[in-house]
N, C-alpha and C positions, 0 to 999 in steps of 0.2 A: 803437644810439645812445641814450644815456641823457640826458634833459633835465638841464641842470646845476643847476636848482633847481625846486622844485615848481611845477606849472602852476596857473594861477588860473582857477577856473570863472566863467563869465559867461553871459548870455543875449544872443543876437544881436538887435539892433534893425534894422539894415539894412547891406547892403554896397553901396558906390557908388564910382564913378571907378576901378574895377578894384582899386586897391591900398589902399582905405580901408574901414573898417567901424566902425559905432557899436555899442557893447555896453553892457550894464548889469551891474554887479557885484552880488553878494548883498547888499552894504551899501546898494544903491540908487544908488551913484555911476555916472555915465555916462562912458564913455571913447571916444575915437577911437583905433583900433588899426591897425597896418600889416597888410596882407594880401599875403603873398608868393606871389601866384598870378595870372598874367595871363589865365587861362582864364575860361570862362563860369561854372564851378562849378555846373552844372546839378544841381538837387536838394540842394545843400549849403548854400545861403545863404538859406533861408527864415526870415523874422522869427520869433523865438520859439525858435529852435534853441539847444540847450545847446552851448556852445563852451568851449574851454580856451585860455588865453593864456600866453605866456612874457613875462618882463620882462627887458629888457636891462640889463646892468651899466654900459653906456656912458651916462654922464650927458649927453653931447652930442647924443644922438639926439633928433630932433624928436618922434617917437612912441616912447615907452618900451616899449610892449607890441606883441606880434605874435600873430596868430591862428595856432594850431598844429593843433588838433583840433576836430572837430564830431561830435556823436552823431546818427546817421541810422538810420531804420528802412527797410531795403530789402525787408522782407517777413517777416523772421524775428526781429524785435525790434531794438532800438536797438544800434548798434555804433559804434566809433570809426573815423573816417576822417581821415587826415592830409592837410591841404590846403596845407602849406608846400612849395612847389616848390624851395626852396633846400636841402632836406634829402636828396633822393635820391642825389646824388653822394657825400655824406658817408656815407650808409648803405651804398652799394656799396663805397666804399673800406674801410670797416670789415669788410664781408663778405669782400672779397678778402683782407684781412690775416688773417682767420680761416679761410680756405679753405672758406667757406660756400656758394660758388656752384660746383658741380661742373663746369659747362660751361667754367670758366676754370682748371681745375687744370693744374699743370705749368709755369706761367709764373713765372720768378724775379724779374722786374722789373715794377713797376707805376709808370707816370708819369701825371700828371694835367695836363689843359689843354695838350696838346702841339699845336703848330701843324701843320696839314695842309691839303690841298686848296687851295681859293681863299679866302684870308682867313678860315679857320675854325680852331677849336681842338677837338680830339677830347676827350671827357670822360676817357677812359682809353686808354693805350697799354700793352699787355702784351707783354713780350719774354722770350725764353728762347733759349739757344744751340741751334741745330739745328731751331728751329721758326719758321714764318712769324710776323711781328709781327701782333698782334691789336688792331684798332681797335674801341673800344666806345663807342657813344653810349647815353645813358641818358635815358629819358622817364618822367616822373612820371604815374601813372594814378590818377585819383580819381573817374571817372565810372562809375556803375552804374545802368542803367535797367531791368534785369531781374535778379531775385535770382540771385546767383552769377556773373553775367556782367559782368566789367570791360571797359571800352571806352576807346579813345583814337582821336582827340583829342576834347575837348569844345568846340572851336571851330576855325575854319580856321587852319592853321599852315603858312605858306609856309616858315618857318624849319625846321620838321620835315621837309618835303619836300626842302629843300636838304641837310640832313644825310644823308638817304637817298642822294642823288646823290653826296655826298662819299664815303660808305662804298662805293658801287658802284665808284668810281674806285680805291679801295684794293684791292678784289678784283681788278680788272683788272691791277694791277701785281704780283700774286702774293701779296698779304697776306690775312689773315683779317679779316673785318669782321662785327660783331655789333650788332644793335639790341636793347637790353635795356629792356623795359617793366617798370617797378617799380610795383607796385600797392599803394597805401597803404589797402587794404581787406582785412581779415582773412578775410572770408567769400568772397572771390573764388575760384571753382572753375575758371574758364576765362576766356579773354581773346579779344576780337575787335576789329577796327577799326570805328570809328563812321563807316562809309562814307557814311551819309546826311548827316552833319555836314560832312565834308570829303572829297568824292569825289576831289579832286586828290591828297590825301595817300594815299588808298587806291590810286590808280593808280601813284603813285611807289613805294609799298611793294611792289606786285606786280612792278614792273620791277626793283627792287632784289633781291627774292627770286629772281627768274628769273636774275639775273646772279650769284648766289652769296652775297649778303648773308644772314647767319643772323639769326633772330629768336627771342628767348626771353622769357618772362614769369615773373616771380617775385612772389609776394605777400609782404606784411609782416605781422608780428604787432605789434599796437599796444596799449599801455596808456597811462595818463596819466603814467607814469614813464619809458617808453622805447618806441622803435620798433626792430625788428630785421628783417632780411631773412630770409624763411622759404623754403618750398619752391616749386618751379616749378609752373606751371599750364599746361595745353595751350592753344595758340593755335588757335581754331576758325573764324576767318574774317577 
C-alpha cells in the first residue's frame, strides 16, 4: 500500500480522547489531527515523538490530517510503526491479490465484509471449488514491550473475543477459520498475546485454537512512502 501523496513530518504534542492528537509541524504550526486507533497505544504516544501525517483530499473533513506513522526505539534504534488501524484490511487485500500470504494460496474468490455469525461481518471470505470456505479476521498489532516481540491486544477488547467466538462457530460447521495478526512493526521477530492486558481475550483465543481456529502472524515492512505485508513470524504465546 503506497501512500497516495507524501506524508508530512511533525512532532507529537499529545494524544487525547482516543481519536485526537495535537502535533506541531516543522514550520511551527500546531494542528489537531485524527487518530484512527481505538487502543491505548502503549509506548507510541509519548510527547516529542516524531510522527508522519497524511492529508485528505476531502475538503469536507473536519480534520484534514491523520496520524499514520511514529518513530519508536524498541532497543535497536528508531523504526517506523504504523498506528492507523484502518489500513490492515487494505494491506491484506493487496497481499491476497498478489499471492503474498502463502497460508491463503489456492483460493479463487476473495470477498470482503461478508455477513456471518450473529450480526457480524468477517473481514475476508475466501472461496474455491472443492475447498472449505475460509473465514479470515484481521487484527492490527502495534504493541511491543520487549525488543522483537509483538503483542496483541494493547487494551481490553470484548469485540476481539466476540470475533474468536464467531470463527469457532464457522469451524464447527465445517469451514476453515483463521485469525490473522498483522504487525505494523518491521523488527517483529515473534508474536504473543498480551495476556496480562486482557486475560479474557487470552482465554477466548485458547478456546478458539482448541476448537480448530488457526492463527497466523505476519509483519509489515514500513517506509514513509509505503507499507507492505512481509513474512510470517512465529506465535510463541
